[in-house]
Each structure stands twice: as structure tokens, then as C-alpha cells.
N, C-alpha and C positions, 0 to 999 in steps of 0.2 A: 152785493149779497150786503150784508148788515155784521159785519166782523163779530166775533165772538167777547162776551164781559171780560173774557181772560188774558183778550189776547197780548196788551203790552204787561203781563206779568210773564215774566222769563221765569220757567221750570225751576224747579232747588235743583241740584246734584248731590249726594248722599258722598261726602269726597272727607277724607280725611286730613286732608291739610286743613283745614277753618276757614271752605266754603260755606258749607253749614253751621246758624250761628248755634252753638252750645247747648242754647235752650233746645231744640227744636233735636241736641241728636235724642236730649232726655227724655224730649217725652217721644219720641219713639222708641227710646230703650226703656222707660217706664212702659208704658203699655204693653211692649212684649212682655214682660215682669207681672203686672195683673193680670195676662190672660193667663199666667205659667206656660208663653211656649219655652218652646225648646229652641235655646239662642241659639243663630244665624251663626257658622265659622265667621262672616267678617265686622260680628256685632264689632270684637276686639280693636277692631281699627278705630271706631268714636270712644273712645275712652281717652284717644290721646287730644283731640280738642274740646271733653272736659276736664283733664286733669288740663291745659291751658288756660282757660276760663274761670277756672274751681273759685278764683277770688273776685269772679265777677257776677257768680251762683248766691242767690241768697240763701238761708238757710237753711228753706223745705226744697231749695233746687237741690243742696247738699244731701238732707237728706235722704232724698229721692234717689238723685245717682246711686248712691254705696246701697242705697236696699234692690234698686234695679240688680243693680250688676251685681248682688251679692244670690241677691235669689235666683239672678240667670246661672248663679254658679261660675262669674267668668270672677276671674281673681287680678288683674292689673296693679301690680303694688306704685306704679307712680300714677295712676288715679285715687289710690286710694290715702297715697301718703299726700297729695295736693291734697286734695277736699282736708284730709286733718289741719293740717297749719291755717289753711280757707275761715275751716269751723272754731279753730284753737282762734282763732280772730275773732271774728262776731260768735260766742260763747251766751253771749248776754242777749240775742234774737233768739233762739230757738225756744221754740216749746217746747213741752212734756212731751208731743207725739215725735216730734224729733229729732229730739235728744234721744231716747228710744228706739228711731230709725235707726240712726246710725252709728248708735250703740251696738246693736243688735247684728248690723251688716257686719264691722269688725271683726262681730263674733263669730258668726255665721262663716265669716270669708275664711278665717284665723290670719287677717293678718294686721305682721305687729309692727307696723310701720306706724306707726300714733298715739307712738307718745305723749307729740303735743298736747293729741287734744286730748285723751284722758286723765286729768290731771284730778287733783284738788280741787278744783276751782268749778270740774268736771261735773265732781260728785258733789258741791255743796248743790251747785243747776238745780243738780237732779231733783236731791230733799229739799229743796223749796221749790219747786215746781211740780213735788206731789206728795204736798205737804195737807191739800187737802183728801176728806173723804172719799171724793168724788172723782177724781183721780182714776179715768179709765183701765180697765182690770189687763189688758191688752199692753197694752201701755208697761204695767209696774210688770207683768210677767214677762217683759223683754227685756226690759230690766234686769231681771232676773238668771232672764238665759244671759247675762250682756256680764253680770255679777262671776256668775259658773265660770266663765269663761275669763275673768278677768282672777278667780282665786288660780285655776287651772294656770295660767302662766306664774303666780307668783306679783301680780302689779298691784300693788297695793298702795299707787296714790287717787288707782282710778276706783277703792274701793265704798261704799255705798257705807252710810250711816246704820248701823243699826237696824234702829225701826223701820228707815225705811226698806233693810236685807230684807225682814222680818214680813214685814207686808205685800214686799215684791213676793217674795216666795209665797204666802199663800196665794192670791195672784196665779201662779206659776201651776201652781197644783191644785186652782179651780177653771184653768180656763182651757183649752183643746186648741190644735192648732195656731199659736198665737205671736204670731207675727205680724208689728202696726206694715200698713197701707197709705 
């Protein structure tokens, strides 16, 4: 008998204690969110490995993690707190879309443990990346939703500049179902 080509590979166990790499967990969670699948009850347990390895994730993965959990309606304070700290350290490596994803996610999840991320540096980075007239309207719309959340919470450090706020509002007014993916 010829052995199967994958016979040497051990099966991956979905285990919250760390056997599955954070990136694989993230792929699974993100796939469910993109499909707008209802969150299975066991999904919350995978937030711990993601939180534990947040500092090893790229800006895209950090944004994807928060977006996925917020989209699925899963609000894990530790995950959002650890991602905020990791993202703040990598803020200058985020793209406009990644900033919009992470901003929208914190607003949608209504997580207050993000002061370290949503500082004046965050607002300046958004202003810098969204200066171009060709900035994706979905990015601007998501930032508008974030801005509304900041105003509701009176977090002045995260306020976007007046010109960017106006562009975000205009984009929001013209865009429907504006959550970045």
C-alpha cells in the first residue's frame, strides 16, 4: 500500500492553550466573519491565544483579528486590550484600510480599553494616510463611524482633523454597509 501524501503530517488540534498558531486561529475566525456566520459558542476560547501572541501579529493581522471578533459580536476585553497595545507599538506600519478596520472594530465592539491605541498619534496617522482624494470611501466611512463613537465617549485625543472629519462624513453619507473587510 502506498502511504497517503499527508500521512507524515499530524492533524492540527484546535486547542485554546496554544497548540494552534495564532495566525491559523485568526484565519478561521476571519473566515467565519467574512461569511457573516453566526459565532459558534466555542469561538470565544480562541481569543486567549490571539491575545497572548498579539505582539507577534502584523498590522494586517491585528486589524483582521479585531474586525473579525467585532463582526461576529464577540467582545473579548483581553483580546482588544492586548491588540491595542500591540497596534500602538506598530502604528506607523498600518495602512489606511488597516486603521479603518481596527477603528471600526473598537467602535462596533464598544471596547473602552483602547486609550493606548487611539491617541493623537492615531489621529495624525489617519490624517496622513487619508490625504489623497482617492482614499477608499469605505475607509473614510468606517473612520466616520469611529469618530462618532469617539464623540459619544468624549475621547478628544482620538479626534480626527476637521478636514478629514468632513471627508469621512461625506463618504459615510454616500456609502451603504460601510464596514471594511
